[in-house]
N, C-alpha and C positions, 0 to 999 in steps of 0.2 A: 336262302337255300337252294342249292341245285338239285333238280330232281334226279333220281338214279338213272343210268343209262340201262336201258334194256335191249337197246339195238345199236346200230352203228351211227344213227343220228342223235344228234344233242337235242334235247329238249329244253326249252326256255320258256319260263312264265313271266308275262308282263301284267301288271296291275294297272287299272284306269286311275284317274285322278281322285276318285273319292277316298281311295285309301291314304293318299297323300294329304286330303284335307282332314281326314279323321271321321269323315261322316260315313253312316252306314249306306250301303249301296241302294239306289233307287230302282224302280223297276224299268226306268228308261235307262239308266247305266248297265244294268244286266243284258237288256236286249242290245244295248249298242254294242257293248263288249262282244256278244255272240255273234252279231253282224260281221264285225271286224274279224273275228276268228273265222268266219265262214269263207270271207272273202281271201284272207290270208291263206287258208288250206286250199282253196281254189287255185290261187296263183302257184302254190307250191307243187300241187298235182300237174299243173301245165308247165311247169319249170320255167316259169316267167320271173327268173332271178333279176334283182336290180329294180324290182317292183314293189309298191307298198300298197295296202289296202287302204282305201280312202272312202270318204263320203261326201258326195257333192249333192247339195240340197238333201233330200231325201234318198238317194240313189247310191246303192253300194256300187264301187267302181275301183279302179287301181290307177296309179300314175307313177311315173319314173322317178326313182330317187333323185336324179339329177333335176327334174322339175321341181321338186320340193325344196332344193336348196340353192337354187339360183334366183336372183332377182328379188325384189321387195313385192310382198303381197300386201295389198291394202284393203281394208275393210270398206263395205259400202257406206259412204257417209250416213245415210238413213240410220244406220245402227248406232252412230255417234249421236245423231239428233234424238233418238228414242233414249238412249241412255242419260242424256243432259235431261230430258223432260222427267225421266224417273229419279234420277239421283241429285238433280240440281246442278 
């Protein structure tokens, strides 16, 4: 469902993955969504088009769309080792 247009700008609403999974939102998911929204609004006010809101570690930041779509992003091997210990 598209929101009604009240001005000359199009409003689009995106939902985080908890909706896709069917789980209720956690407090973490709500705070994360708010942080992404705050960063996206900051980018829009600064007219930084071609940038997207990002989280690096626990820091709100932005990165270029080109950066996000080029190359292969690899996980830290420690994450794999941790998953193997937990899930076998």
